[in-house]
VOGU-3710 file (C-alpha; in Angstrom, 3 decimals, decimal comma):
1> mstleelfak> 0,000/0,000/0,000  1,179/3,516/-0,697  2,235/5,683/2,224  -0,294/8,272/3,367  2,029/11,026/2,129  2,067/9,487/-1,355  -1,711/9,079/-1,303  -2,320/12,689/-0,379  0,156/13,867/-3,002  -1,828/11,885/-5,539
11> iatpasaagp> -5,287/13,109/-4,533  -4,137/16,718/-4,141  -2,788/16,903/-7,696  -5,231/18,733/-10,009  -6,457/16,425/-12,750  -7,961/17,027/-16,141  -11,727/17,414/-16,402  -11,733/14,972/-19,312  -12,870/11,360/-19,144  -16,046/9,477/-18,286
21> vsflivglgn> -17,641/9,463/-14,853  -16,577/6,316/-13,009  -17,685/7,087/-9,457  -20,642/8,715/-7,658  -20,393/10,799/-4,497  -23,858/11,356/-3,067  -24,701/13,773/-0,264  -28,031/13,076/1,428  -30,486/15,714/2,601  -33,771/17,423/1,881
31> pgptyentrh> -34,118/20,176/-0,757  -35,387/23,698/-0,176  -34,729/26,577/2,227  -36,831/25,031/5,004  -34,223/22,313/5,487  -31,040/24,342/5,103  -28,481/23,726/7,863  -30,552/21,015/9,511  -29,024/17,903/11,045  -30,515/15,701/8,329
41> nmgflaldev> -28,749/17,802/5,661  -25,276/16,947/6,923  -24,653/15,014/3,706  -25,553/18,009/1,511  -23,258/20,240/3,560  -20,315/17,838/3,367  -20,842/17,463/-0,390  -20,657/21,247/-0,697  -17,157/21,054/0,781  -16,167/18,313/-1,670
51> arragvkvdr> -17,459/20,519/-4,498  -15,705/23,615/-3,158  -12,370/21,807/-3,093  -12,972/20,480/-6,604  -13,835/23,970/-7,863  -17,373/23,164/-9,024  -20,960/24,026/-8,117  -23,574/21,321/-7,668  -26,354/22,959/-9,631  -27,140/20,933/-12,770
61> arfkaltaea> -30,499/19,119/-12,640  -30,064/15,452/-13,664  -31,239/12,086/-12,342  -33,756/13,705/-9,934  -30,785/15,462/-8,328  -28,584/18,525/-8,469  -25,258/17,396/-9,890  -21,785/18,408/-10,994  -18,994/16,521/-12,675  -15,620/16,893/-10,975
71> tvggtrvllm> -12,259/15,271/-10,470  -11,854/13,963/-6,925  -8,961/11,786/-5,841  -7,759/11,646/-9,427  -11,066/10,068/-10,441  -13,829/11,520/-12,592  -16,904/11,628/-10,371  -20,500/12,817/-10,386  -21,390/14,786/-7,275  -25,081/14,419/-6,417
81> kpqtymnasg> -27,661/15,976/-4,113  -30,893/13,991/-4,584  -33,932/16,282/-4,778  -36,445/13,534/-4,027  -36,454/14,185/-0,252  -34,559/11,905/2,082  -36,898/8,914/2,110  -36,690/8,506/-1,689  -32,974/9,243/-2,133  -32,435/5,873/-3,778
91> eavreaaafy> -34,448/6,846/-6,846  -31,847/9,422/-7,865  -28,922/7,150/-7,051  -30,420/4,261/-9,016  -30,913/6,417/-12,129  -27,347/7,742/-12,080  -25,813/4,350/-11,325  -27,746/2,760/-14,183  -26,785/5,524/-16,610  -23,065/5,224/-15,858
101> klppdrilvl> -23,234/1,426/-15,321  -21,609/1,686/-11,904  -21,688/-1,082/-9,287  -22,515/-0,248/-5,645  -18,864/-0,198/-4,590  -18,384/2,821/-6,913  -21,001/4,844/-5,027  -20,022/6,795/-1,901  -22,799/8,181/0,296  -22,370/11,038/2,790
111> cddisfevgr> -25,024/11,288/5,515  -25,858/12,197/9,106  -25,856/9,839/12,086  -27,627/10,431/15,391  -25,659/7,749/17,251  -22,626/9,959/17,933  -21,726/13,564/18,521  -20,963/16,340/16,044  -17,325/16,126/15,029  -17,183/12,344/14,901
121> mrirrggsag> -17,254/10,411/11,657  -17,599/6,745/10,769  -16,679/5,139/7,445  -17,941/1,726/6,365  -17,618/-0,303/3,159  -21,280/-1,336/3,356  -23,869/-2,763/5,696  -27,352/-2,093/6,951  -29,141/1,259/6,948  -28,871/1,512/10,719
131> ghnglksiia> -32,266/3,202/10,871  -31,344/5,927/8,353  -34,166/6,327/5,841  -31,945/7,717/3,087  -29,622/4,727/3,273  -32,631/2,440/3,489  -33,999/3,884/0,244  -30,656/3,489/-1,556  -30,302/-0,117/-0,395  -33,842/-0,883/-1,601
141> clsddgfpri> -33,353/0,805/-4,991  -29,981/-0,835/-5,648  -31,000/-4,177/-4,101  -27,549/-4,086/-2,530  -25,977/-2,653/0,627  -22,389/-2,936/-0,570  -21,712/0,761/-1,109  -19,291/2,780/1,081  -20,685/5,476/3,302  -19,378/8,267/5,518
151> rmgvgqkptp> -21,689/8,867/8,485  -21,223/12,145/10,363  -22,477/12,649/13,881  -25,258/15,115/14,653  -25,823/14,135/18,274  -28,434/12,063/20,029  -31,901/13,222/20,979  -31,853/15,139/24,286  -34,431/12,735/25,800  -35,851/9,374/24,678
161> eydladwvlg> -39,284/10,993/24,343  -38,066/13,703/21,948  -39,535/13,201/18,466  -36,849/11,859/16,123  -38,167/13,740/13,080  -38,136/17,010/15,016  -34,549/16,337/16,070  -33,050/15,523/12,676  -35,015/18,311/10,980  -33,858/20,813/13,583
171> klpresadac> -31,125/23,325/12,798  -27,513/22,538/13,628  -26,673/24,662/16,703  -24,392/27,639/16,195  -22,018/26,415/18,873  -21,261/23,332/16,757  -20,213/25,367/13,683  -16,479/24,781/14,111  -16,937/21,049/14,691  -19,179/20,835/11,622
181> kdvwgraaea> -16,675/22,620/9,389  -13,938/20,318/10,639  -15,906/17,142/9,966  -16,958/18,356/6,482  -13,299/18,935/5,680  -12,304/15,494/6,937  -15,195/13,935/5,021  -13,975/15,644/1,827  -10,462/14,288/2,391  -11,818/10,804/3,088
191> aaliaagete> -14,023/10,980/-0,016  -10,964/11,744/-2,146  -9,168/8,704/-0,763  -12,181/6,463/-1,335  -12,639/7,721/-4,896  -8,948/6,949/-5,450  -9,558/3,343/-4,364  -8,032/3,736/-0,908  -11,023/2,971/1,307  -8,946/1,139/3,926
201> aamarysg> -6,648/4,160/4,260  -9,683/6,445/4,637  -11,162/4,189/7,322  -7,885/3,983/9,208  -7,277/7,727/9,127  -10,760/9,201/9,537  -13,138/6,759/11,261  -13,650/7,310/14,955
//
């Protein structure tokens, strides 16, 4: 395996915009101003950082999503924000995957996770939805759970009785802004490694 220094030299090198899309990076969230900066839009917000670093804007309507083509980790990727609302995210992913003929292991999903605090991040090669409706929709639409995902903490409900929908659709607190920016940056770095085929390195460096 390459050293981490060699890997980061590779993914930091600007690449040509030419070539076919061979990887999807999907940020999950809900469209529209009502849902901006909510916990459930953590995936959208992290994808914005991936796009910023790649020098593109995710604003082209395709595959029931806002999209942009970019080079990430030396790989030509399609960045996606499904516009189907969270519970139907898989519809957009399925259309794009079918168009580009990409298997699940070439699809990276960025999303929120209520099981740990803001600032923490967990990377997995695949697995169950873990109660996340966006992941559940993608698994159902692909008939496969073997796609990598980066799950970013948004904190647990303050009490067991607190309504889950109210919690995840609530705004990210201002006091967590620095932790959010940090985790979006780390997610963007991990996404570049994963797109470059270095998922194990991303897991070792960024999960936890």
